[in-house]
DRENMILO-286461 format. One line per 5 residues: number of its first residue (from 1); for each residue z, y negated, x negated of C-alpha. Coordinates in nm, 4 decimals, decimal comma. Each point is the difference from the previous one (the first is absolute). Layout:
residues N
NUM = Z/Y/X; ...
***
This chain:
residues 391
1 = 0,3356/3,6637/5,3567; -0,1028/-0,1879/-0,3136; 0,2081/-0,3071/-0,0698; -0,1560/-0,2560/-0,2301; 0,2383/-0,2066/-0,2089
6 = -0,0722/-0,3720/0,0244; -0,1720/-0,1264/-0,3148; 0,2158/-0,2503/-0,1859; -0,1548/-0,2881/-0,1951; -0,0793/0,1003/-0,3575
11 = 0,2544/-0,1175/-0,2543; 0,0074/0,0640/-0,3749; 0,2695/0,2441/-0,1022; 0,3287/-0,1387/-0,1254; -0,0824/0,1356/-0,3446
16 = -0,2879/-0,2473/-0,0288; 0,2427/-0,2878/0,0396; 0,1220/0,0586/-0,3568; -0,3490/0,0045/-0,1511; -0,0834/-0,3246/-0,1786
21 = -0,1790/-0,1214/-0,3091; 0,0852/-0,3673/-0,0579; -0,2493/-0,0354/-0,2871; -0,2861/0,0344/0,2494; 0,1858/-0,1091/0,3146
26 = 0,0095/-0,3600/-0,1253; -0,3799/0,0010/-0,0256; -0,0305/-0,0152/0,3804; 0,1710/-0,3397/-0,0066; -0,2083/-0,1109/-0,2971
31 = -0,3222/0,0865/0,1817; 0,1014/-0,2241/0,2893; 0,0321/-0,2908/-0,2429; -0,3310/0,0950/-0,1592; -0,1662/-0,0042/0,3412
36 = 0,0956/-0,3661/0,0260; -0,2061/-0,0689/-0,3111; 0,2781/0,0083/-0,2559; -0,0776/0,1474/-0,3408; 0,2591/0,2650/-0,0877
41 = 0,1204/0,1212/-0,3393; 0,1116/0,3590/0,0505; 0,2901/0,0855/-0,2289; 0,1431/0,2708/0,2227; -0,1679/0,3175/-0,1191
46 = -0,0561/0,1741/-0,3317; -0,3723/0,0662/0,0316; -0,1540/-0,0601/-0,3469; -0,3699/0,0065/0,1049; 0,0743/-0,2766/0,2524
51 = 0,0860/-0,2236/-0,2971; -0,2957/0,0884/-0,2204; 0,1306/0,3013/-0,1905; -0,2599/0,2718/-0,0508; 0,0940/0,3612/0,0632
56 = -0,0290/0,2488/-0,2855; -0,3757/0,0623/-0,0139; 0,0338/0,3726/-0,0703; 0,1220/0,0491/0,3575; -0,3141/-0,1341/0,1698
61 = -0,2253/0,1772/-0,2499; 0,1662/0,3344/0,0650; -0,0097/-0,0505/0,3776; -0,3774/-0,0502/-0,0246; -0,0470/0,3171/-0,2022
66 = 0,2269/0,1920/0,2368; -0,2158/-0,1095/0,2933; -0,3039/0,1314/-0,1858; 0,1688/0,3398/-0,0057; -0,0517/-0,0089/0,3775
71 = 0,3291/0,1584/0,0994; 0,0685/-0,1056/0,3587; 0,2812/0,2294/0,1074; 0,3762/-0,0329/-0,0008; 0,1866/-0,0066/-0,3286
76 = 0,2917/0,2451/-0,0365; 0,2904/-0,1327/0,2068; 0,2417/-0,0320/-0,2902; -0,2620/-0,1527/-0,2293; -0,3106/0,0752/-0,2035
81 = 0,0711/0,2601/-0,2709; -0,1395/-0,2129/-0,2817; 0,2007/-0,3000/0,1147; 0,3252/0,1979/0,0187; -0,0536/0,1576/-0,3418
86 = -0,0712/-0,3386/-0,1590; 0,3093/-0,1614/0,1508; 0,2094/0,3031/-0,0976; -0,0978/-0,0429/-0,3661; 0,1191/-0,3604/0,0069
91 = 0,3151/0,0876/0,1907; 0,0714/0,3100/-0,2115; 0,0492/0,2115/0,3075; -0,1963/0,2732/0,1768; -0,3055/-0,0795/0,2160
96 = 0,1825/0,1485/0,3003; 0,2660/-0,2722/-0,0483; -0,2599/-0,2721/0,0656; -0,1244/-0,1222/0,3390; -0,2812/-0,2450/0,0732
101 = 0,0944/-0,2664/0,2542; -0,1877/-0,2835/0,1697; 0,1519/-0,2655/-0,2212; 0,3642/0,0309/-0,1022; 0,0729/-0,1421/0,3458
106 = -0,0671/0,3435/0,1482; 0,2136/0,1646/-0,2677; 0,2915/-0,2232/0,0989; -0,0559/0,0851/0,3656; -0,0061/0,3744/-0,0753
111 = 0,3162/-0,0288/-0,2095; 0,2033/-0,1662/0,2739; -0,1537/0,2181/0,2696; 0,0919/0,3240/-0,1714; 0,3110/-0,0793/-0,2050
116 = 0,2093/-0,2731/0,1639; 0,1653/0,1171/0,3205; 0,2013/-0,1727/0,2712; 0,2843/-0,2016/-0,1504; -0,0666/0,1197/-0,3552
121 = 0,0699/-0,2586/-0,2660; -0,2875/-0,1270/-0,2126; 0,0566/-0,2532/-0,2778; -0,2515/-0,2842/0,0017; -0,0256/-0,3008/-0,2313
126 = 0,0755/-0,3419/0,1430; -0,2444/-0,1642/0,0259; -0,2312/0,2911/0,0835; -0,3668/0,0518/0,0824; -0,0043/-0,0182/0,3847
131 = -0,1635/0,3393/0,0551; 0,3169/0,1743/-0,1187; 0,2073/-0,1955/0,2515; -0,2384/0,0838/0,2806; -0,0147/0,3722/-0,0841
136 = 0,3765/0,0316/-0,0328; 0,0380/-0,1497/0,3482; -0,2856/0,2000/0,1465; 0,1495/0,3311/-0,1142; 0,3553/-0,1159/0,0774
141 = 0,1402/0,0108/-0,3500; 0,2960/-0,2098/-0,1093; -0,1278/-0,2674/-0,2406; 0,2586/-0,0948/-0,2611; -0,1000/-0,2678/-0,2476
146 = 0,0666/-0,0371/-0,3696; -0,0428/-0,3383/-0,1605; -0,1265/-0,1701/-0,3153; 0,1599/-0,2302/-0,2552; -0,1299/-0,3466/-0,0905
151 = -0,2530/0,1546/-0,2397; -0,1457/0,2318/0,2631; 0,1639/0,3149/-0,1391; 0,1699/0,2572/0,2242; 0,3702/-0,0841/0,0324
156 = 0,1515/0,3227/-0,1339; 0,3599/-0,0676/0,1054; -0,1090/-0,0774/0,3541; -0,2263/0,3062/0,0120; 0,2908/0,2224/-0,1088
161 = 0,1925/-0,1156/0,3077; -0,2874/0,0802/0,2371; -0,1531/0,3216/-0,1337; 0,2409/0,2650/0,1262; -0,1395/0,1979/0,2937
166 = -0,3547/-0,1335/-0,0331; -0,2836/0,2362/0,0861; -0,2371/-0,1852/-0,2359; -0,0475/-0,3208/-0,1985; -0,3207/-0,2062/-0,0063
171 = -0,0989/-0,1847/-0,3180; -0,2983/-0,2378/-0,0160; -0,0858/-0,0938/-0,3568; -0,1384/-0,2570/-0,0736; 0,1717/-0,1213/0,3096
176 = -0,1718/-0,1312/0,3090; 0,0984/-0,2717/0,0968; 0,2091/-0,1138/-0,3000; -0,2584/0,0574/-0,2712; 0,2832/0,1292/-0,2195
181 = -0,0462/0,2849/-0,2499; 0,2953/0,2317/-0,0498; 0,1002/0,0643/-0,3582; 0,0299/0,3458/-0,1535; 0,3781/-0,0463/-0,0155
186 = 0,0156/-0,1036/0,3660; -0,2075/0,2977/0,1176; 0,1996/0,2403/-0,2168; 0,3235/-0,1210/0,1590; -0,1499/0,0456/0,3475
191 = -0,1111/0,3552/-0,0843; 0,3484/0,0816/-0,1314; 0,1643/-0,1154/0,3241; -0,2497/0,1842/0,2204; 0,0436/0,3183/-0,2042
196 = 0,3777/-0,0234/0,0338; -0,0224/-0,0271/0,3798; -0,2990/0,2347/0,0393; -0,2209/-0,2713/0,1511; -0,3767/0,0528/-0,0478
201 = -0,2291/-0,2967/-0,0621; -0,3250/-0,1143/0,1601; -0,1623/-0,2073/-0,2748; -0,2704/-0,2430/0,1078; -0,2124/-0,0649/-0,3085
206 = -0,2737/-0,1953/0,1775; 0,0094/-0,2781/-0,2615; 0,1162/0,1940/-0,3036; -0,2902/-0,1140/-0,2222; 0,0338/-0,3648/0,1010
211 = 0,2817/-0,0965/-0,2353; -0,0518/-0,3561/-0,1204; 0,2998/-0,0214/-0,2327; 0,1596/0,2836/-0,1929; -0,1227/0,3539/-0,0449
216 = -0,0892/0,2746/0,2417; 0,2912/0,2366/0,0659; -0,0916/0,3471/0,1253; 0,2604/0,0844/0,2628; -0,1095/0,3629/-0,0051
221 = 0,1266/0,0395/-0,3567; 0,3344/-0,1542/0,0963; 0,0557/0,2064/0,3141; -0,1670/0,3338/-0,0736; 0,2576/0,2803/-0,0210
226 = 0,2818/-0,2308/0,1142; -0,0698/-0,0773/0,3652; -0,2631/0,1193/0,2520; -0,2534/-0,2717/0,0709; -0,3341/-0,0718/0,1627
231 = -0,2415/-0,2270/-0,1855; -0,2576/-0,1839/0,2088; -0,2898/-0,2302/-0,0819; -0,3546/-0,0872/0,1078; -0,3229/-0,1801/-0,0866
236 = 0,1036/-0,3066/0,1993; 0,1744/-0,2235/-0,2549; -0,0345/0,1372/-0,3536; -0,3734/0,0515/0,0611; -0,0518/-0,2956/0,2404
241 = -0,1518/0,2229/0,2672; 0,2276/-0,0104/0,3077; -0,2926/0,0753/0,2312; -0,0487/0,3450/-0,1523; 0,3194/0,1228/0,1714
246 = 0,0617/0,2681/-0,2595; 0,3467/0,0748/-0,1282; 0,2038/0,2928/-0,1217; 0,3535/0,1307/-0,0108; 0,1276/0,2438/-0,2623
251 = 0,3182/0,2050/0,0451; 0,2268/0,0457/-0,3018; 0,2981/0,2361/-0,0066; 0,0953/0,3125/0,1909; 0,1417/-0,1628/0,3155
256 = -0,3233/-0,0444/0,1859; -0,1270/0,3356/0,1330; 0,0699/-0,0797/0,3666; -0,1252/-0,3564/-0,0303; -0,3216/0,1104/-0,1707
261 = -0,0603/0,2385/0,2866; 0,0574/-0,2885/0,2431; -0,2492/-0,2146/-0,1940; -0,2494/0,2857/0,0150; 0,0357/0,0172/0,3795
266 = -0,0327/-0,3775/0,0367; -0,3094/0,0067/-0,2206; -0,1468/0,2746/0,2188; 0,0475/-0,1976/0,3204; -0,1681/-0,3113/-0,1422
271 = -0,2890/0,2272/-0,1192; -0,0926/-0,1615/-0,3342; -0,0330/-0,3105/-0,2151; -0,3392/-0,1452/-0,0882; -0,1693/0,2494/-0,2328
276 = -0,2195/-0,2445/-0,1944; 0,2898/-0,2244/-0,0945; 0,2098/0,2945/-0,1127; -0,2787/0,0856/-0,2453; -0,0035/-0,3642/-0,1065
281 = 0,3763/-0,0121/-0,0479; -0,0063/0,3153/-0,2121; -0,2544/-0,1674/-0,2290; 0,1650/-0,3437/-0,0075; 0,3557/0,0965/-0,0901
286 = -0,1091/0,1690/-0,3237; -0,2938/-0,2223/-0,1000; 0,0474/-0,1479/-0,3520; -0,1470/-0,3382/0,1024; 0,2966/-0,0592/0,2324
291 = 0,2076/-0,1461/-0,2848; -0,2482/-0,2858/-0,0450; -0,0165/-0,0529/0,3754; 0,3749/-0,0178/0,0575; 0,0560/-0,2208/-0,3068
296 = -0,2486/-0,2534/0,1373; 0,1599/0,0119/0,3430; 0,3470/-0,0606/-0,1431; -0,1254/-0,2929/-0,2088; -0,1344/-0,1667/0,3153
301 = 0,3180/0,0739/0,1914; 0,2170/-0,1405/-0,2768; -0,1973/-0,3254/0,0014; 0,0422/-0,0285/0,3766; 0,3670/0,0961/-0,0182
306 = 0,0632/-0,2729/-0,2565; -0,1734/-0,2602/0,2184; 0,2035/0,1182/0,2963; 0,3305/-0,0253/-0,1893; -0,0873/-0,3469/-0,1328
311 = -0,0741/-0,1287/0,3503; 0,2943/0,1713/0,1721; 0,2546/-0,1238/-0,2534; -0,0819/-0,3605/0,0980; 0,1272/0,0664/0,3521
316 = 0,3431/0,0898/0,1461; -0,0699/0,3721/-0,0316; 0,1637/0,2815/-0,1966; -0,1149/0,3506/-0,0857; 0,0035/0,2546/-0,2815
321 = -0,3180/-0,0571/-0,2022; -0,2366/0,2871/0,0914; -0,0634/0,2349/-0,2918; -0,2186/0,2478/0,1855; -0,2203/0,0510/0,3066
326 = -0,1181/-0,3304/0,1524; 0,2712/-0,1262/0,2338; 0,3027/-0,2282/-0,0015; 0,2930/-0,0044/0,2404; 0,1130/-0,3600/0,0276
331 = 0,3206/-0,1605/0,1233; -0,0209/-0,3494/0,1487; 0,2701/-0,2129/-0,1636; 0,0215/-0,2664/0,2668; 0,1931/-0,0186/0,3250
336 = -0,2993/-0,1246/0,1945; -0,1040/0,3513/0,1031; 0,2458/0,2229/0,1867; -0,2441/0,2783/0,0940; -0,2743/0,1492/-0,2114
341 = -0,2458/0,0311/0,2891; 0,0312/-0,3742/0,0665; -0,0916/-0,0753/-0,3612; -0,2885/0,2486/0,0053; -0,1368/-0,1546/0,3198
346 = 0,0277/-0,3481/-0,1479; -0,1924/0,1266/-0,3040; -0,2653/0,1367/0,2386; -0,0426/-0,3506/0,1421; -0,0681/-0,1155/-0,3569
351 = -0,2531/0,2804/-0,0475; 0,2014/0,2465/-0,2137; 0,0871/0,3546/0,1092; 0,3248/0,1542/-0,1276; 0,2117/0,2916/0,1258
356 = 0,3550/-0,0709/0,1238; 0,2633/0,1514/-0,2265; 0,1753/0,1729/0,2907; -0,3021/0,2283/0,0262; 0,1270/0,1607/-0,3223
361 = 0,3520/0,0567/0,1288; 0,2883/-0,2198/0,1032; 0,0692/-0,2729/-0,2548; 0,3549/-0,1234/0,0486; 0,0153/-0,2648/-0,2720
366 = -0,2778/-0,2337/0,1097; -0,3572/-0,0501/0,1165; -0,2754/0,1867/-0,1852; -0,3743/0,0547/0,0106; -0,2374/0,2268/-0,1900
371 = -0,3235/-0,1116/-0,1593; -0,2669/0,1460/-0,2219; -0,1351/-0,1750/-0,3100; -0,3355/0,1812/0,0074; -0,2189/-0,3091/0,0646
376 = -0,1603/-0,2063/-0,2744; 0,2250/-0,2706/-0,1525; -0,1682/-0,2866/0,1856; 0,0708/0,1674/0,3355; 0,3640/0,0608/-0,0959
381 = 0,0297/-0,3682/-0,0930; -0,1548/-0,1016/0,3324; 0,2406/0,2230/0,1943; 0,3079/-0,1460/-0,1679; -0,1247/-0,3555/0,0514
386 = -0,0151/0,0792/0,3718; 0,3463/0,1553/0,0344; 0,1583/-0,2756/-0,2091; -0,0387/-0,2181/0,3085; 0,2231/0,2223/0,2120
391 = 0,2625/0,0883/-0,2596
***
């Protein structure tokens, strides 16, 4: 006799309970305020086109010509050959060490999925981009945090106390959310410690061309031959084209044979990344006109950063002055606010959207929020005039 098991109500799996993305989660609350007729200034997300920045024109031009080629099939799972060869030349590695991913977001997902096992220790910066927190929880890794000094540099003494037994270390440079840029000396000290304890590095270079003060430091030259590392980037920030969803990871060192095979399998099961945009990325990352483009973008960002700093310094707020990317991580220097979400919700009532600092990891020394300074100066001034009333 056939016995049918009673159908239970559908419930999301427990694993989904750890999935969050506070940068977009806060938008749901903002939209409710907007529905009441309130004008909102969105300072929660680093989306350059939303604030008037134009993407690198070569990308759209190459997408159009790729469409004219009339290829309508799947791209190779691991990435278009031309794309991989072009990235490999920049990375000074082999094409087979490069994988195309749907934005670096997917590369981060693949890394945690295939490399960080149950209870394995992964070193994350504090504060940290929320996706790393979410992925570490989702794949049941043990997140251990290193911290920064008052200038936004990695605290080397503190790192030395935390590094032993780590499966990997994540570096985001320029840092999201701090906006800090690590010095050559700072990165060299980190590499030395990781080499001593045999800890490989996942290096997130999403903003590595958006350095507003100081010079560009090529981490690959510092780390190559000393410690195994993965270098990841995309078109999203440095090329102002987050909607393209094209990124890449490049493996450096001889530690990665099993992980590269895992990436290959994960690439197979997702089928492929958009073919036209891979062709566009291959053209964009080596186009000589990029220097003019990125110089203009940094000039605009620096103007907006300076307006932001001028306005913020008039209020009871403290933060390391951002020297790269387009974010600031701000501490509220008043006892009025005990919880960051309460401050963020009060800012929503005033028409300004921030992200609570706790979304970037636990902050034990006060109440924080993250903002972007991407908007034009007049909008930044308007936003600070609004939050002045609640500070």
